[in-house]
Structure formats: structure tokens, C-alpha cells
N, C-alpha and C positions, 0 to 999 in steps of 0.2 A: 580138494574141492568136490562138491557134489556135482557129478559130471552131467547129469541129465536135468534139463529144464523142468521136466515133470516132477522129479524128486525135489528140486528147489521149491517148486510151487507147493508141493505137499508139506514140506518143512515150514514154509511161511504160513500155510493154512493152519498147521498145528500151533504155530506161534500166535496167530490171530485168535484161535480158540483158547489157548492158555492165558494169554494176556487180556484179550477182549472180553471173554465170557467168564472164565474161572477166577481171574485175578486182575480185575480192572484197575486196582491200585498200582499195578505195574506198567500201565500205559505210558507214563512219563519216562520209563526206563527203555522204551523201544529203541531210541537212537543208540544207546549204549549196547543193547543186545545185538543190534545190527552191526555195530562196529566190531564186536567180538566175533561174530560169525564171519564177517568179511576178513578180518585180520587172521583168523584161523583158516582161511581159504576154504570155508565151507560154502559160502555164497559168492557168486560172481557179481562184480560191480554193475555190469550191464543189466543183469537180471534184477538186481535190487532197484536200480533206477526205473526199470519198466514196471516192476511190481508196485513201486510207490506211487505211480501215476494212474493206475487202473484199479478201481474198486471192483471187488468180486463177491458174489454171494454163494460161491461153491462150498466154502468151509464154515462160514458164519453169515449172519444176516448182513445186508448192505450197510446198515448204520454202524454196526460193530467194525466191519471191514474199513469203513471210512474213518472211524476214530483211530484205529491202529495205524492206518497208512498216513493219516494226518500227523500222528505223533512221530512218524519217521522223517518228517520234513527237515528237522535240524541235521540229521545224518546225511540226507540227500544233498542238502545245500553245502555242507562241509566237503563232501566228496566231489561235488561239481567244482567248488572253488579250488580245492586241492588240485584237481585235474587241470583247470585253467591256469593256475599260478605255477604249477610245476612246469608246464610248457613254457611260460614266460621266463621262469628262472633258467630253464635249460637253454633257451635261446640267448638269454643274457650271458650265461657262462660260455656258450659257444662264441658269441661275439667278443667277449673278453679275451678268450683264448686266441681268436683271430687277431686281435689288436696286439697282444703280447708277441705272437709269432711275426706279425708285420714289423713291430719295433725291433725284434732281434734281426730280422732280415735287413732292415735299414741300417742298423748298427754294423752288421757284417759287411754290407755294401760300402759304407763309409770307410771301414778299416781297409778294404781292398783298394779303394780309390786313393787313400793316403800312401799306400805302398807304392 
């Protein structure tokens, strides 16, 4: 992972220049690019969320920055949904495990009572 927020900002500024100015036909590919950078542990999820919600004119003009960040919304929504649902599924599995353990405990208690 790029360990410094400053370096992550510079990387994303370069992405904005590359996609927003030099190759605007790649703007629809921004979510895929972000996913690759995220999965390769190059960018931190919290940083990407923050980056996607604040337009900047440091590396490109505001309109270009807005277009590139707007294009990132599908990735941001997928990550947020994944985060929310992974917690729901984890809680579900935890509850399921608790029920299985409770069932085993009840069965063992019944066996001991019958003895």
C-alpha cells in the first residue's frame, strides 16, 4: 500500500490527469482502475472514499476533477455496500454459530438428564 496520504493524493492526481485530460475516453473505466489499485493494496479504502467526495483543482481543473470523481461513484457505492453487507453477513454467521452451539449444549444437557 502507498503508505502516505500525500503519495496517494499524488497518484490520484496523476490518474485525473491521465484519464481526465489525456485520455477522456477512459473516464468510464475509472471504477475498474480504482478496483485494481484497491485490490493491489496500492490505495487505502478510506482514502478512496474521501477522495471521491471532494473535488480538487490541485492537479487538474475543477471540471475535470469533478468528471473523474463522478465516474468513480460505482466503485464507491460497491465498496460501501460490500462494507455494510459484510458486517451483516458476519453478524448472521456469528448468530448462526451461537444457535448451533446452543443446540449442542441443549442436546448434551438432555443426554445428561436422561442418565
